[in-house]
N, C-alpha and C positions, 0 to 999 in steps of 0.2 A: 548400531541398534538403539543404544541409549539416547543418542542425539535425535533419532527419528521419533522415539516415543515422547521426548520432550517437545518436539515440534508439534506432534499430534495433540498432545494435551494442551498446548498453548492455543491451538486453533479451536478446540472444543470449548475452552473456557471463555472465548470471545466470539460468540456466534453472530453478533450483530455488526461485526466489522468486515471490511473487505481489504485484504492485504495481498501483496505479491512479494514472495520471499525467494531469494536465489541462494543456493548453496553451490559448492564446487561441482556437485554431480547431479543435483536434482532441483526442480522448480516446483514449489508448492503454491497452489492457488486456493484461496478460501473465499467462497461467495456465499453471502447470506441474503435472505429475502426479508425485508422489514414487514412488520405487521401492518394491517390496514389502518389502524389508528395512527401509525407513524407516517404513512405515506400520503394519506388522504386528508385534505383540509376539511374542516367542518362543512364548508359549502358544498364540496363534492361528495362528501360522505353521505349526505342526506338527499342526494339527487333522486333516489327512488322513492322517497317519502313525499307525500303531498300533505303539507301542514297548513291549515287555514284557521286563523284565530286561535292558535295553540292546540288545535285538534288534528291529530294524525288520521287522515282519511284512508290511508293505506291499510289500516286494520279492519276496515269494513268491506263488505261484499260490493260488487259493481252496482247492483240496483240501489243499495243503501247510499253509496257514494253519489249516484245520480240524483237521488231524492234530496240529499243534503245540499248539493251544489245548486240545484234548481230552486229549492226553497230559499236558500241564501240570496240568490240573484233576484228573485221576485220580491222577497221581503224587503231587502235593503234598498233596492233601486226604486221600488214603488214609493217607499217612504222618502227617498232622496228627491224624486220628482215632485211629490206632494209638497215637501218643505220648500223646494226651490220656487214653486209657483206661489206658495203661501207668503214667502218673504216679499215677492214683488207685488203681492196684493195689498201690502201695507201702504196706506195713503202717503204719497210723497217720496217713496223709496225708488221709483223707477229710474231716476237719473244717476243712481249710485251703483250701477252694475259692476264697474271696475273696482269699487271699494269692497263689494262682496267677494270678488275674485281675490283681492288682497287678503281678506280675512280667511278665505278658504285655503289659499296657499300657505298662510301661516299655520293653520291647524294641520294641514297635510304634512308640513315640515316637522311639526311636533310629533305627529303619529309615526312618521318615518324614522325619526330619531329614537323614539321609544322602542320600535320594533327592531331597529339595528342594534340597540343595546341588549336586547333579549337573546339575539343569536350570537353564536360564538365567533363567527368570522366577521370582523368589522373593517376589513381593508377596502379602500376605494380602488376599484380596478379600471374604471372608465376614465379617460383623461378629462381634465377640467374644461378644455376647449370644446369638447363634444357636449359636455353638460351645458355650456353656455348656449349652444345652438338649440339643444333640446328644450332648455328653459324658455328661450325666445318663442319657439313653436308652441310650447304648452301655454304660455301667456296668451298668444294669439288665439289658440283653440278655445280655452275656457273663458278668457276675458271677453272676447267678441260674442261668444255664445251666451254668457250671462247678460251682457249689455243688450243683446238683441231682444231679450224678454221685455225690455222697456218699450218695444215697438210692435211686437208680434204676440199673437196668442200662443200659449204653450204647446198645443197640438201642432201648430204650424212649425214651430222650432223642432219638435221631435221628428216630424216628417222629413225635414231638411237633413237632420242628422242621420237618418236612415240611408241617405243617398250619397254616401262617401265614394261610391264607385265612379260617379261622374267626373269629379276632378282628378281621380286617379287615372282614368282612361285618357282624359285630355292631356294630362302631364306625360303619360306614357307615349302618346302619339307625337307630341311636339318636342319633348326633351330626349326621349330614348329611341324614337322612331319605331315603336312597337306596332305590331299588327294584331288585331283582335278578330276572333271568329264571329260567326253570325249570332251565336247565343249571347255573347258579351255585348254586341251592338244592340240586340233586342232588349237586353236587360237595361242598358243605359237609356234607350228610347222610352221604355215603360216608366222608368224612374223620372225621366225628364217630363213626360206628359203628365204623370201623376203629380209632380211638384207644381207644374204650371196650373193644372186644374185645381189643386188644393189652395194655391195662393190666390187664384182668381175668386174662388169661393170665399176665402177669408176677406179679400178686399171688398166683396159685395155685402157680406153680412156684418163685418166688424166695423163699428162706427169710428174707431180710432186707428184704423190700419195706416201704416206708414211704410213706404218703400225702403226707408233707411234700415229697418229691421231685416229685410230680405238681403240687402247688401252686406250687413254685418254677419248674418248667419252663413252667407255664401263664403265670405272670407274665412270664417271659422272652420268651415267645411274643408276649404283648401289647405289650411294649416293642419287640420286633423288628418288629412290624407297623406301629408308628408311626414308627420311626426311618427306614425306607426312604422314606416320603413326605417327611419333613422334610429329609433329605439331598438328595433329588432336587430339591425346590423351591429349596433354598439354592444348590445348584450351578448350576441353570439361571438363577436370578435374578441371582446375582453372578458367574457364569462362573468358579467356583472349580475348581481342579484336584484330582485324586485324592490326590496327595501332600500337598497343603495340608490336605485334609479329614482324612487319617490323622494327620498331625502334631498339629494343634491339638485335635481331638476326643479322641485318646487321651492326650495330655499333660495336658489338663484333667481327663479321667477319672482319670488316675493320681493327681492331687491329691485328687480326691473320695474315692477308695478309701483312700488313705493317711490322710486325716483321719478317715474312718469307723473304720478299724482301730485308729488311735491312741486314739480316744475310747472304743471298746468293749474296749480291752485285748486285742485279738486279734492284734496285731503281734508282740509278744515271743514267745509260744509258737510261732508259725509260723516265725519266724527261728531260734529254738533248734532246732526239729525239722529244718528244711532244712539248717542248718549241719552236722548229723550225717549227712546224706544228700545231699551236694553233687551228685554225678553224677545220681542218680535224681530230683532236684528241679530244680536250676538248669540242669543240663546238658540234661535232657529238655525243660525249659521253653523254653530257647533254641531248640532244634530245632523244638519245637512252635509257637513264635511265628514262626519264620522260614518254615516251610512254610505256615502260615496266611497270612502276608503275601504270599508268592509265589502261593499259590493264588487269592487274590482278584484279583490282577493278571490272571491268565489268564481268570477268569470275566468281568471287565470287558471284556477284549479280545474274548471270544467274543460278548458282547452287542453290542459296537460293530460287529463285522464281520458277524455272521450274524443278529442280532436276539434278542429275549428268548425267542421260542418254542423255538429250538434250544438256547439256553442252559439253559432250564428242563429240557428233555429230558436233556441231558448231566448236569446236577447231580443230577437225580433218579436217574439210573443210577448215579452215583457214590455217593449215599447208600445205595442198595440194596446195592452192592458193599461199602460200609463195614459194613453190618449182617452180611453173610455172613462177612466177614473177622473180625468181632468174635466170632462164634460159633466160628470155626476156631482163632483164636489164644488166646482167653481162655476158660477152662473156666467154663461156665454152663449151667443147665438149659435144655432145649429142648422145645418142643411144636409140633405142627402148627398150632395156633391162631395162632402168630406168622406163619406163611406166609399163611394166609387173610386175617387182619386187615391184614397188610402189603399184599397185593394189593388189598384194598378201599381202602386209602389211596392207592395208585398210581392206581386208577381215578378217585378223586376229583381227583387232580392232573391227570390227562388231561382230565377234564371241565372243570376250571378253565382249562386252556390252550386247549381247544377253544372255550370260551365267549368268550375274548378274541380268537380268530382264526377266527371263523366264516366270514369272507369268504375266508380262505385255505384252510381245511380244509372240504371238501364231503363230508359223510357221506351215504350213500344213505338215503332215507326208507323207512319201512315200506311205504308205498303203492308206491314204486318197486320195492322188493324183491319184493313180491307180484305186481306186474305182470310183472316179468322172469321169475318162476317160472312164471306162467301161460303166457307166450309160449313158454318152453322146453318146457313140457309139450305145448302144441299142436304145436310143431315136431317133438317126438319122436313123437307119435301119428301125424302126417302121414307121417313117414319110415317108420314101421312099416307103415302102410297101403300106401304105395307099394311 
């Protein structure tokens, strides 16, 4: 009895251990459950919280969360688009799109490093080889997109960026052998026709239209279509954080661009030009990068809280507003073909969203509309007879 009491007291005094003790006649098993703070890393512990710019949105109601996220997306991305076009409106800056991307990647790396230092979990989970691939795709997406503004109007670039579905579908057919339904095909056709119509209108009214810009933004679109899948797969497979993804992908991309500009002798002329226009280049580039970094944080929060359907709707509205403000703030030729082709692209985006959410969005069928019309007509005729 005394030995049993000693064993029991020993187990009670060490509740956080797990031991297996054997005696000649009995087996004692002591199992303890660690507390949440011990078992969960800081990254997993905050999985239910949505923190944007140090503000925990989980404390607010759903309508308030939606208002904050939408306000953040519109405010930061509208400023982002305005500053991007403002930088390229500086006389003589158009050939230096790759240098702007280099500066942008540098600022993004600094922002990511600061954010990573503010959180408790600083471990790198995603392998370095994966980050090298993601950085290469990121360089292609943002570098070609920024460079295309030296040849295209800003609204044309935005319209192209809205049509990521087209290279995604083409790659799915030829690489993975996918088959798409009639709604997806209709969405791709609407986007393609809208792009062609918008580009033709741009080539007609823009005096400095250059087909090189179309090629550059098309290549950027292809890289953008691939990078989303690679990032999503890497973050789900290795449980990586957003701040980690930003820091490593943009810092490695910074090295890529710096090496490329050094080899092509494109670094020295850009540095010389920007040193003569410090505020219009580095000053605007800092605000341009800062607003872009903040904007993506609100987009990710919107996706996490309300889903991709609502996030796509909000970002599409933001892009439409960006095009309108571009025509208002910057002098450029305008034609009604921009409006009709833009609406055709918006229709394609809606069809794409509808195709992915057919179970949530129930549109009335033609048969149902016809049946409803016939019933209303019969009811109207009967009431008139009575």
